[in-house]
C-alpha positions, 0 to 999 in steps of 0.5 A, spaced: 378 583 670 377 589 666 370 588 665 369 587 672 373 593 674 369 597 669 362 595 672 365 596 679 367 603 677 360 604 674 357 602 680 361 606 685 360 613 681 353 612 680 351 616 686 355 622 684 352 622 677 345 622 679 347 627 684 350 631 678 343 630 674 339 632 680 343 638 682 343 641 675 335 641 675 335 644 682 339 650 678 335 650 672 328 649 674 324 655 675 320 653 681 326 652 685 329 658 689 336 656 687 335 657 679 334 665 681 341 665 685 347 669 682 351 664 677 345 659 677 346 658 670 354 657 670 353 652 676 347 648 672 352 648 666 357 645 670 353 639 673 350 637 667 356 637 663 359 632 669 352 628 668 353 627 661 360 625 661 359 620 667 352 617 665 351 610 662 348 611 655 342 606 653 341 604 646 336 610 643 330 609 639 329 610 632 323 614 634 321 614 626 313 615 627 311 619 620 314 620 613 311 623 607 309 619 601 307 623 594 305 629 599 301 624 603 303 624 611 303 617 613 304 613 620 310 609 621 309 602 625 316 599 627 315 591 626 320 586 628 319 581 622 325 576 624 328 575 630 335 571 631 339 571 637 344 576 635 339 580 630 332 583 629 330 584 622 326 591 623 320 593 618 318 600 618 311 599 615 307 604 612 300 605 615 295 602 609 290 607 612 293 613 609 295 611 602 293 608 596 295 601 594 299 604 588 303 608 593 304 602 598 308 599 592 315 601 593 322 598 591 324 594 597 330 595 601 334 591 606 339 596 609 344 592 613 347 596 619 354 595 621 356 591 627 362 595 629 360 598 636 354 603 635 347 601 634 343 600 628 340 607 630 346 610 627 343 610 621 336 613 623 337 619 618 339 613 612 332 610 614 328 617 614 331 619 608 329 612 604 322 611 607 318 616 602 320 612 596 322 605 599 319 600 603 325 599 608 328 594 613 334 594 617 338 589 621 338 591 628 344 587 631 343 585 639 348 587 644 352 581 645 352 582 653 345 581 653 345 574 649 345 568 654 351 563 653 346 557 651 344 561 644 351 559 642 357 563 639 356 568 633 362 568 628 363 572 621 360 566 617 354 567 622 353 574 620 353 572 612 348 566 613 344 572 617 344 576 611 342 570 606 336 568 610 334 576 610 335 576 603 331 570 602 325 572 607 324 578 603 324 575 596 327 576 590 325 583 588 330 586 593 335 592 593 341 591 599 344 597 601 350 596 606 354 601 610 361 601 612 363 594 615 357 590 612 360 591 605 364 585 606 360 580 609 354 582 604 358 581 598 360 574 601 353 573 602 351 575 595 357 571 592 356 565 595 348 565 593 350 567 586 355 561 586 350 556 588 345 558 583 340 561 588 334 564 585 333 569 591 338 574 589 337 581 590 336 586 584 341 591 586 347 592 591 349 598 594 355 599 598 357 605 602 364 606 605 366 599 606 373 596 607 372 591 601 380 592 600 383 595 606 390 595 602 388 601 598 389 608 602 389 605 609 387 609 614 389 610 622 383 604 623 386 600 618 393 601 620 392 599 627 388 592 625 394 591 620 400 592 624 398 589 630 398 581 631 392 577 631 394 575 638 395 582 641 387 583 639 385 577 643 390 578 649 388 586 650 381 587 647 377 581 649 374 580 656 368 576 659 361 579 660 360 580 668 355 576 672 350 582 672 348 581 664 344 575 661 350 574 657 355 572 663 361 569 661 361 570 653 367 573 651 366 580 647 370 586 645 366 591 650 363 597 648 366 601 653 373 599 650 370 601 643 368 607 645 375 609 648 378 607 642 373 612 638 374 618 642 382 616 642 382 617 635 380 625 636 380 627 643 381 634 642 375 635 637 371 631 643 374 635 648 372 642 644 365 639 643 364 638 651 367 645 652 362 648 647 357 645 650 358 648 657 359 655 654 352 654 650 349 652 657 352 657 660 349 662 655 342 659 654 343 657 647 339 651 648 338 649 641 346 648 640 346 644 647 340 640 644 344 638 638 350 636 642 346 632 646 342 629 640 349 627 637 352 624 643 346 620 646 347 616 639 355 617 639 356 614 646 351 608 646 355 602 644 354 595 644 359 589 646 361 585 640 362 577 640 369 576 640 369 570 635 366 575 630 370 581 631 377 577 631 375 573 625 373 580 622 380 583 624 384 577 621 379 576 614 378 583 612 384 587 615 390 582 615 389 576 610 385 581 605 382 574 603 376 577 599 380 581 594 386 576 594 380 571 592 382 566 598 376 567 603 373 560 604 366 560 608 366 553 611 369 550 605 366 554 600 370 559 596 367 566 596 367 568 588 364 575 587 366 574 579 360 569 579 355 575 580 352 576 574 345 579 575 345 584 581 347 591 579 352 594 583 353 601 586 359 603 590 359 610 594 365 613 597 366 620 601 372 624 599 374 625 606 373 619 609 378 617 614 375 610 616 375 607 609 380 610 605 379 612 597 378 606 593 377 601 598 369 600 597 370 601 589 375 595 589 368 591 589 367 594 582 373 590 579 372 584 584 365 583 581 367 582 574 361 578 572 357 584 572 356 588 566 359 595 565 352 598 564 350 595 571 355 598 575 356 605 578 361 609 582 360 615 586 365 619 590 361 624 594 366 631 594 367 634 601 364 628 605 367 624 611 365 617 613 359 619 617 357 624 611 356 618 607 349 616 610 347 622 614 347 629 614 345 634 608 350 631 603 347 624 604 340 627 603 341 632 598 347 628 594 347 621 595 340 618 597 337 621 590 343 617 586 341 611 590 334 612 588 335 613 581 340 607 581 335 602 584 329 605 579 334 604 573 335 596 575 330 594 580 
């Protein structure tokens, strides 16, 4: 019932939110007489804050239209090259009219985005930074409430099979970069391929800020997943999609609940951020206000996760620790990272990461004991939090160049 109540509340509040948006424009549009009244800027700031706190946030666009390759500006065409019920494989293709054949020959990257609340557009800065020197593909996960029931369920092993299918589709000369949650299923996917003697193995795998072994330096997120019983998650966070969506009847972990959890981790910081947004609007600091809008347009856009996938991830990764303990079986096949021998491994962590604690990603180094030491590398980014691993100045200046060097050295 909670999902239905949420939808009812959203519908009831919709007129108020639209009124707040219209009122904000009424007090800011220069052709409106109200914009020239005393305290107009303060009134408009209050209305816009009300609008942004109550509005629905749709999935943002990547909006990547150009990049620069060897000082040559080229257009980017966003193509869907594989379409599955729960995921699209996107290619950020460079326009061949602007580049020479030699410039188009670049290392190929499969960027595996998290399926853990936010849309893959959260990795927009990751894609933008990699594009000048790499041919980039990304997994674009579909909101589960938009997937009709007849498409079937989506389990953790389906995630693994999707990754394997994308790896085979893109060919053997591939580099796989996984960010946060997908480090675990990506390692499982490549391990199973290595055990089976699959010739389509990638050249490198880069794992960034993921819970390979969540027992190491557990964070608040890990504690919640480990200390609550499995039944608690099944009974408290799983609901059915209401009839106004294509996925009517599908059991999901709703995006609005996930968002509430994100905010609850640091409510003071978010409250302070919204207050500062109001002050920026009131003072006419449009640049700072625009930065706030940009961040929260992404942060507040969340998707529903399939219930079976979410619950299996909780149990396998955070409660059973099946990967580091060597007990994880995927439909009867044991996941053996030690069987990987020809794929170079680069693990990356942030010193201040409060989502995946210190050592959790580095654990892959010991698990992949079959990879020669000269094909392994680890880096801990100083003064870097979780999101700083894949976006922002430290990502662009400190981490991305190291990934580029590692790929060139081993691919």
